[in-house]
C-alpha positions as CSV (number, residue, x, y, z in Angstrom):
1,X,0.0,0.0,0.0
2,X,1.4,3.4,-1.0
3,X,1.4,5.9,1.9
4,X,1.4,9.6,0.9
5,X,3.5,11.8,3.1
6,X,3.8,15.6,3.1
7,X,6.7,15.5,0.6
8,X,4.6,13.7,-1.9
9,X,1.8,16.1,-1.5
10,X,4.2,19.0,-1.9
11,X,5.4,17.5,-5.1
12,X,1.9,17.0,-6.4
13,X,1.0,20.6,-5.6
14,X,4.2,21.7,-7.4
15,X,3.2,19.8,-10.6
16,X,-0.2,21.3,-10.5
17,X,1.3,24.8,-10.8
18,X,0.8,26.2,-14.2
19,X,4.3,27.5,-14.5
20,X,5.7,24.1,-13.8
21,X,3.4,22.6,-16.5
22,X,4.7,25.2,-19.0
23,X,8.3,24.3,-18.1
24,X,7.5,20.6,-18.5
25,X,5.8,21.2,-21.8
26,X,8.7,23.2,-23.1
27,X,11.2,20.4,-22.2
28,X,9.0,17.7,-23.6
29,X,8.6,19.5,-26.9
30,X,12.4,20.2,-27.0
31,X,13.1,16.5,-26.4
32,X,10.7,15.5,-29.1
33,X,12.3,18.0,-31.5
34,X,15.8,16.6,-30.8
35,X,14.6,13.0,-31.2
36,X,13.1,13.9,-34.6
37,X,16.4,15.6,-35.7
38,X,18.3,12.5,-34.5
39,X,16.0,10.2,-36.6
40,X,16.5,12.3,-39.7
41,X,20.2,12.5,-39.2
42,X,20.5,8.8,-38.5
43,X,18.2,7.9,-41.4
44,X,15.1,7.2,-39.4
45,X,13.4,3.9,-39.6
46,X,13.2,4.0,-43.3
47,X,16.9,3.3,-44.2
48,X,19.6,2.4,-41.7
49,X,22.7,4.5,-41.9
50,X,26.2,3.4,-41.7
51,X,28.8,6.0,-40.6
52,X,32.5,5.7,-40.0
53,X,35.5,7.9,-39.5
54,X,39.1,7.5,-40.4
55,X,42.3,9.4,-39.8
56,X,45.1,9.5,-42.3
57,X,48.3,9.1,-40.4
58,X,50.5,8.2,-43.3
59,X,50.1,11.3,-45.3
60,X,52.7,13.1,-47.4
61,X,52.9,16.0,-45.0
62,X,56.0,16.4,-42.9
63,X,54.1,17.8,-39.9
64,X,52.5,15.2,-37.7
65,X,49.9,17.7,-36.7
66,X,48.6,17.8,-40.2
67,X,46.4,14.7,-39.9
68,X,43.3,14.5,-42.1
69,X,40.0,13.4,-40.7
70,X,37.4,12.0,-43.1
71,X,33.8,11.2,-42.2
72,X,32.1,8.6,-44.4
73,X,28.3,8.3,-44.3
74,X,26.3,6.1,-46.5
75,X,22.7,5.1,-46.5
76,X,21.7,1.5,-47.2
77,X,18.4,1.0,-48.9
78,X,16.2,-1.8,-47.9
79,X,16.4,-4.8,-50.1
80,X,13.4,-5.6,-52.2
């Protein structure tokens, strides 16, 4: 059996406050927006994406600080 103490009632009153609801709504919509951006960037559920990165350490440059970073991204289409 769940026993409500004064802390629980304070929390419930806090969540009933309209300012708190506005803040929660703001963060929920922000999280949903970020999740949709992530799905679009990752390819969503339509086509899985494959991403990899590589660093060229054996370049023709004399300076070891002149490393080249290359990001590869390819979308794989579902097989029919």
